[in-house]
N, C-alpha and C positions, 0 to 999 in steps of 0.2 A: 175538304181534302187537306191533309196535313203531311208535311215532310220534316224529318229531323228526329232527334233523340230527346228524351226527357231532360228538363232543366232542373237544377237544384234550387232555383229561386223560390222562396216561400210564397205560397199563394198562387203560383203560376202553373197552369196546365201544360202538358208536354210542349216543349219548344227547344230548339238546338242551342248548344252552348255558344255558338258564334253570334256576333252582334247583329247579323242580318239573316233573314230566312226568306224562303220563297213560299208564297201562299197562293193557292188557287181560289180566287174569290168567287162569289155568287155570280152567275152569268147575267143576272139582272142589273148588277152594278158594272161589271166589266167582263169581257171575254178574254182578258189578258191576265197573266200572272203578275202579282204585285210583290215588291220587295220591301221589307220593313227593317229598320233599326230599332231595337228595343232598348230604351234608355232608362236605367235605374234612377229612381227618384229619391233623393237623400233628404230633401226638405220642402216644405210647402212653398209654392211659387209665389203666393200672395203675402204671407206673413213671415216666412222663413222658419216656422216651427218644425221640429223633428218629431213631434208627438203626433203619431198617426194611428187610426184605428182601422183594422181590416173589416170591410163590410161583406166581401164575397168576391165572386168571379163573374166576369162578363165575357161571353163568347164573341167570336168574329162574325156572328150572324144572329138571326132571331132565335130567341130561346122559346118563344111561342107559348101556346096553351097546353102543349104536351112536352114540357121541358125534359122529361126523362128520355125522350127520343132525339133530343138535340145533341150535337157534337161539333167540335171544332177547336180552334186555338183560343185560349182564354188568358186574360190578364187579371191581376188582382185590382180590385177597386177599394180605395182607401178614403178615409175622411180625416181632415185635420182636426184635431181635438181642441185647437185654439181659435180657429176662425171659420170652421165648418166648410172649407173648400173640399169638394169631392173630386178625386182624380185617379187615373190608372197608374199602377206601378208594377212592372215597368211601363213607360209611355211609348206606344208605338209611333214611329215617325216614318211615313212613306218616303221612298227614294225620290219620287217626283210628286209634287203637289197636284199636278194634273191627273195622277192616278185616282185621286179622290174627287177633284172638282173640275176636271176637264171634259165634262159631259155636256151635251147639247142643252141649252136652257129650256127648250121646248119639252124636255122630259120632266122638268120641274113644274112648268106652268103650261097647262094644256087648254085652259079656258081663255077665250078671247079677252074677257075683262081683266085677266091678270097682266095684260100687256098695256093696260090703260092707266093713266094717273088721274084719279078722281079728285075732287076738291077735298075729300075726307082723308086722302092718303097722306100719312105722316103729319096730319094736321095737329094732333094732340102734342106731339113732340115739338113741332115748330112753335106752337103757342106757348109751351113751357119754356122753350129756349128764349123766346123773345121777352118773356116776363123776367127771366133770370138775368138777361143781358142788358135790360133797358135798351131795347133794340133801336138801331138806326139803320136805314137802308144802305146797302153796300157793305155791311159787315161780312167778313169772310168766313166761309164754312167749309169743312172737309168731311166727306163721307168715306169712312174706311170700310171696305167691303161693299162697294156700291152696287154690285149685282147688275141688274138691267139699267140702273141709273134713275129709277123712279123717285127715290128720295131726293136725289140731286135736282130733278125736274121740279119737285114740289117746293124745295127750298129756294130755287131760282125764282119761281112764281111769287114767293113770299117776300122777295126783296134781298135775299143773300147773294153774295158773290161766291159761287160754289165751285169746289174742286173735288175730285174723288180718286180713290185707289181701288182697283180690282185685280186680284191675282189670277183669275181664270180668264184665258184668252177667248174662249166662246162666249162668255158673259159680256166681256168688254165689247167684243164685236157686235153683239146684239144691241148693247146700249148705244153705240155709235149709229147703228143702222136703223133700229126700230124707234129709239127714243130721241135721236138727233142730238146726242151729247157731243160737243166738240172734242176731237181727239186730244187736243192739248190740255183739256180739262180733266181727262180721266187717264191716269197713269196705269199701265199694265204692271202692277207691283203689289206686294203685300206690305203691311206696316213694318215688317222686319227689314225690307229692302229699300223702301222709299226714302227720299231725301227732301226736306223742306228747310228753309231758314228757321231759326229759333223765333218764337213769338210772331208766327205768321197768321194764325187763325183766331177768331173770336169764339167759334163753335166747332167742336169736333164730335162726330157720332160714330159709335160702334154698334151697328144694328145687327144682332145675332152673329157676332164675329168672335168675340173673345173665347167662347167655348171651343172654337175650332183651332186656334193658334197654339203652337207648342208651349210658349211661355207667356201667358196673358199679363203677368206682372211686368215683364220687361216691355211688352207691347204698350201698356198704358204709360209707363214711364217714358218711353220713347216719344209717344204722341203728346205728352205733356210738355215736352220741349218745344213743340210746334205751336202750343196753345199760348195765347197772350195772357199775361198776369191779369187775373180777374175774369178770364174767359171760362166757359163751361164745356164739359165733356159729358156726353150721354152714352150709357152703355146698357144694352138689353141682353140679359143672360138667363140661362136656365137656373132656377132656384134649387139649392140643395135641400130645401125643406119641403119639396113637392109631395103632397100626400099620396098621389097615385103611385109614385115609385115605392113608397112605404108599404102600400097595400100589395103591390106586385111582389115585393120582397117577402112578405108574409106568405103569399101563395107558394113561392118557391120553397120556403122553409117547411111549409106543411107537406110538400112533396118530398122532404128529406134531402133537399139539395141546397148547396151553398151558393147558387146563382143569385145575382141581384139585377134590377132593371136599370139602375143608374148608368148613364153614359153609353156610348156606342163607339168606342175608339177605332174599330176596324170594319165598320159597316155604316151605311147611311143612317142618320145624318152626320156621322163622324164627330160626335161630341167627345171632347177630351176632359171637360171640366163642368162642374156645377158649383155655383157660388152662393155663399151666405153674405148677408149684409156686413157681418163682422169681417169677412175677407177684405172688403173695401176699406173698412175702418182701420184695420191693421196695416193694409198697404198704404193708406193715406199718411200714416205716421212715418212710414219708411221713405216715402217719396216727396210728400209736401203738397197735399191738396186737401180740400175739405169736402164733405158730403153735403150738398146743398139741398137735396130732396131725393126721396126714394118712394117706390110703391111696389106692391105685388099684384099680379093679375092672374086670374084663374086660367084663362085661355081654354083651348079645346080639351075635352076629356076623351082619352083613348082607352079602348078595351075595357070600358065600364058599362054595364047595362044602363040604358037610357032612363029607366025608372028611378035609378039612384042619382041621376045628375042634379036635380034641384036641391036635394039634401046635401050632397057633396059640395056643390057650389057655394051654398050658404055657409057651410062649415069652413071651407077654404078661405072665403072672404073674411070671416071673423077671426081666423087664427093665422092669417098670412102664410098659408101653406099652398098657395097656387103655384102654377108651373113657372111663371116668369117673374123675374126681379129686374126692375129698371132703376138705375141710380144716376144721379146728376152730380158730377164732380166739379168743384171750382178750384182753379189754380190759384194758389196763394202767393 
């Protein structure tokens, strides 16, 4: 359902000229109306470039297998021609963060095993952090976007002195209640609002966080101040090179539509960005850190016939076109 008059913004489907509009969202996400501010994007948040390419339009709901029947509010999806960051323009900002993330954690994790911290949970990242840090017991770690506190628990077991940030009140409450995280260790705050002394932590992790924040470049720069010189920061983000998105975009084009599959600014999982490795390389030059290590992971294949999975997995592994990019950043 849509309210308002057409906008003159290039690439934007009908939206009112005022900076905020009222949107009736899918009842599966919320039964309340949501209010957004649409923020024009003048330059790439990671590298500062003003050279952008229009990829297409993303609706505020699923475009599905029958995209000609889809309707809703759409925003332009663009790609930075210098660092491959993919972003929406204008960028939708909800009036309240809880409109997107204030839902019960049980709706995310329905299986009992999802509430358990196995020995394998976050083990790869902990091993890599220890190798990069020349680890000593008691090194301080910060988990930004801690969720249920599972990574905090795993890091504590591994010998880190752990703290966390979580902007969702329901998630923080479950972390305290179900995971036994001490309340003084887990702030109810996002990276934009939290305060720590400079040079506080040896290791900071952004697990599936940067794609959700309004300005990821600023978030990294802010967190870098909390990191000790020589410390490392890990970020797990959606890759702007993901092959499945390219396949989906071809499908839309064959249907004569300018829709794209990249991002989901106004519906779950509320992704605002996809990142290229060059996004971090360019940002590193602006902020002052180095890329210590990186990798691409294929992860889960969605909406693709299973018979094609083996071939696509092999291709994505060999061409670095999997869904997820993980980078390790070292403060210089």
